[in-house]
C-alpha positions as a LaTeX table, in Angstrom:
\begin{tabular}{lrrr}
\hline
Residue & $x$ (\AA) & $y$ (\AA) & $z$ (\AA) \\
\hline
Gln1 & 103.21 & 115.63 & 2.52 \\
Val2 & 103.20 & 113.84 & $-0.82$ \\
Gln3 & 103.64 & 110.09 & $-0.86$ \\
Leu4 & 104.45 & 107.97 & $-3.91$ \\
Val5 & 104.19 & 104.19 & $-3.90$ \\
Glu6 & 105.38 & 102.12 & $-6.86$ \\
Ser7 & 104.31 & 98.59 & $-7.69$ \\
Gly8 & 104.42 & 96.14 & $-10.56$ \\
Gly9 & 108.09 & 95.22 & $-10.69$ \\
Gly10 & 109.31 & 91.66 & $-10.97$ \\
Leu11 & 111.48 & 89.11 & $-12.73$ \\
Val12 & 110.77 & 88.61 & $-16.42$ \\
Gln13 & 112.51 & 87.26 & $-19.49$ \\
Ala14 & 113.87 & 89.33 & $-22.34$ \\
Gly15 & 111.08 & 90.27 & $-24.71$ \\
Asp16 & 108.40 & 90.23 & $-22.02$ \\
Ser17 & 106.29 & 93.15 & $-20.83$ \\
Leu18 & 105.57 & 94.73 & $-17.45$ \\
Arg19 & 103.42 & 97.61 & $-16.30$ \\
Leu20 & 104.56 & 99.68 & $-13.37$ \\
Ser21 & 102.14 & 101.78 & $-11.32$ \\
Cys22 & 102.72 & 104.65 & $-8.94$ \\
Val23 & 99.96 & 105.83 & $-6.64$ \\
Val24 & 100.29 & 109.37 & $-5.32$ \\
Ser25 & 98.61 & 110.63 & $-2.19$ \\
Gly26 & 98.67 & 113.73 & $-0.03$ \\
Arg27 & 98.18 & 116.45 & $-2.61$ \\
Thr28 & 96.32 & 117.05 & $-5.87$ \\
Phe29 & 97.89 & 114.68 & $-8.37$ \\
Ser30 & 97.31 & 116.94 & $-11.36$ \\
Asn31 & 99.48 & 119.61 & $-9.75$ \\
Tyr32 & 102.55 & 117.56 & $-10.61$ \\
Val33 & 104.61 & 116.75 & $-13.61$ \\
Met34 & 105.42 & 113.07 & $-13.21$ \\
Gly35 & 108.43 & 111.07 & $-14.21$ \\
Trp36 & 110.03 & 107.65 & $-14.12$ \\
Phe37 & 113.71 & 107.17 & $-13.39$ \\
Arg38 & 115.77 & 104.04 & $-12.88$ \\
Gln39 & 119.01 & 103.03 & $-11.26$ \\
Gly40 & 120.88 & 99.87 & $-12.10$ \\
Ser41 & 123.32 & 98.24 & $-9.73$ \\
Gly42 & 126.50 & 100.28 & $-9.61$ \\
Lys43 & 125.07 & 102.88 & $-11.97$ \\
Glu44 & 123.83 & 106.42 & $-11.61$ \\
Arg45 & 120.16 & 107.31 & $-11.63$ \\
Glu46 & 118.87 & 107.53 & $-15.19$ \\
Phe47 & 115.88 & 109.33 & $-16.70$ \\
Val48 & 113.29 & 107.09 & $-18.33$ \\
Ala49 & 110.18 & 109.13 & $-19.15$ \\
Thr50 & 108.11 & 112.11 & $-18.08$ \\
Ile51 & 104.55 & 113.30 & $-18.60$ \\
Ser52 & 102.87 & 116.67 & $-18.24$ \\
Arg53 & 100.19 & 117.42 & $-15.68$ \\
Tyr54 & 97.23 & 116.39 & $-17.81$ \\
Gly55 & 99.05 & 113.92 & $-20.03$ \\
Ala56 & 99.17 & 115.98 & $-23.19$ \\
Asn57 & 102.94 & 115.86 & $-23.48$ \\
Thr58 & 105.50 & 113.13 & $-22.91$ \\
His59 & 109.24 & 112.76 & $-23.27$ \\
Tyr60 & 111.36 & 109.60 & $-23.29$ \\
Ala61 & 114.96 & 108.59 & $-23.00$ \\
Asp62 & 116.35 & 107.39 & $-26.31$ \\
Ser63 & 117.00 & 103.96 & $-24.82$ \\
Val64 & 113.30 & 103.30 & $-24.19$ \\
Thr65 & 111.62 & 105.22 & $-27.02$ \\
Gly66 & 109.27 & 102.94 & $-28.93$ \\
Arg67 & 109.24 & 100.32 & $-26.17$ \\
Phe68 & 107.98 & 102.15 & $-23.07$ \\
Thr69 & 104.85 & 104.26 & $-22.66$ \\
Ile70 & 104.19 & 106.62 & $-19.78$ \\
Ser71 & 100.62 & 107.54 & $-18.91$ \\
Arg72 & 98.58 & 108.86 & $-16.03$ \\
Asp73 & 95.05 & 108.68 & $-14.69$ \\
Asn74 & 94.39 & 111.83 & $-12.69$ \\
Ala75 & 91.06 & 110.48 & $-11.44$ \\
Lys76 & 92.93 & 107.58 & $-9.83$ \\
Asn77 & 96.02 & 109.56 & $-8.76$ \\
Thr78 & 98.09 & 106.98 & $-10.59$ \\
Leu79 & 101.06 & 107.08 & $-12.93$ \\
Tyr80 & 101.90 & 104.16 & $-15.20$ \\
Leu81 & 104.84 & 102.89 & $-17.18$ \\
Gln82 & 104.07 & 100.22 & $-19.76$ \\
Met83 & 107.30 & 98.45 & $-20.65$ \\
Asn84 & 107.38 & 96.22 & $-23.71$ \\
Thr85 & 110.14 & 94.23 & $-25.36$ \\
Leu86 & 112.18 & 94.34 & $-22.20$ \\
Lys87 & 115.94 & 93.87 & $-22.42$ \\
Pro88 & 118.46 & 92.76 & $-19.79$ \\
Glu89 & 119.86 & 96.29 & $-19.77$ \\
Asp90 & 116.48 & 97.52 & $-18.49$ \\
Thr91 & 117.23 & 95.77 & $-15.19$ \\
Ala92 & 117.10 & 98.41 & $-12.45$ \\
Val93 & 115.16 & 99.81 & $-9.56$ \\
Tyr94 & 112.47 & 102.03 & $-11.05$ \\
Tyr95 & 111.37 & 105.17 & $-9.23$ \\
Cys96 & 108.45 & 107.45 & $-9.85$ \\
Ala97 & 108.90 & 111.14 & $-9.12$ \\
Ala98 & 106.70 & 114.22 & $-8.88$ \\
Gly99 & 107.78 & 117.70 & $-9.85$ \\
Ile100 & 106.22 & 121.13 & $-9.40$ \\
Tyr101 & 108.36 & 122.90 & $-11.96$ \\
Ser102 & 106.89 & 124.78 & $-14.91$ \\
Gly103 & 108.01 & 125.02 & $-18.50$ \\
Arg104 & 109.35 & 122.26 & $-20.69$ \\
Leu105 & 109.36 & 118.67 & $-19.48$ \\
Ser106 & 112.62 & 117.87 & $-17.78$ \\
Ser107 & 114.78 & 114.78 & $-17.68$ \\
Asp108 & 116.88 & 116.18 & $-14.83$ \\
His109 & 116.17 & 114.52 & $-11.50$ \\
Val110 & 116.89 & 117.76 & $-9.63$ \\
Asn111 & 113.60 & 119.17 & $-10.92$ \\
Tyr112 & 111.57 & 116.47 & $-9.19$ \\
Asn113 & 110.60 & 117.14 & $-5.60$ \\
Tyr114 & 109.10 & 113.88 & $-4.37$ \\
Trp115 & 110.17 & 110.28 & $-4.91$ \\
Gly116 & 108.82 & 106.82 & $-4.31$ \\
Gln117 & 110.74 & 103.99 & $-2.68$ \\
Gly118 & 111.31 & 102.15 & $-5.95$ \\
Thr119 & 110.35 & 98.82 & $-7.45$ \\
Gln120 & 112.83 & 96.26 & $-8.79$ \\
Val121 & 112.65 & 95.16 & $-12.41$ \\
Thr122 & 114.91 & 92.28 & $-13.41$ \\
Val123 & 115.09 & 91.09 & $-17.00$ \\
Ser124 & 116.85 & 87.79 & $-17.66$ \\
Ser125 & 118.40 & 86.93 & $-20.99$ \\
\hline
\end{tabular}
C-alpha cells in the first residue's frame, strides 16, 4: 500500500513563503505522477500543480503560476511545493496525490489514486 505524508504547513503572513513536503512510502516513487491539490473551507478541491515521473514536465493552475514551484527528489521519495508570495486566498488544506495514469499531465483529481492526509496552510492579510 502506498502512503503519503505531507508536512510544512503553517500560519504565515501575506507575501511570505512556505515549502511543503510529501514523503511517499510503500512503492517505487518514480512510478507515480505526483500532484498537489488544495481545499479551502467550504470550497471544492482544487488543482494546484503536477509533475511527471522524473520531473521533466510540470503543469500549474493559473492562480499559482509564477508563485509556486513543484519539484521532486526520487532518491528521497519526496515531493515538494515551494510557495512564494503567498496570498490570503491560498489558505487551504494542501494534499499531495500520486497517480499511475499515462499520457499528458492531468489536473483532474480522479486520475490520482493515492492521497495524503493534508497539511493546513493559513495566510493572514
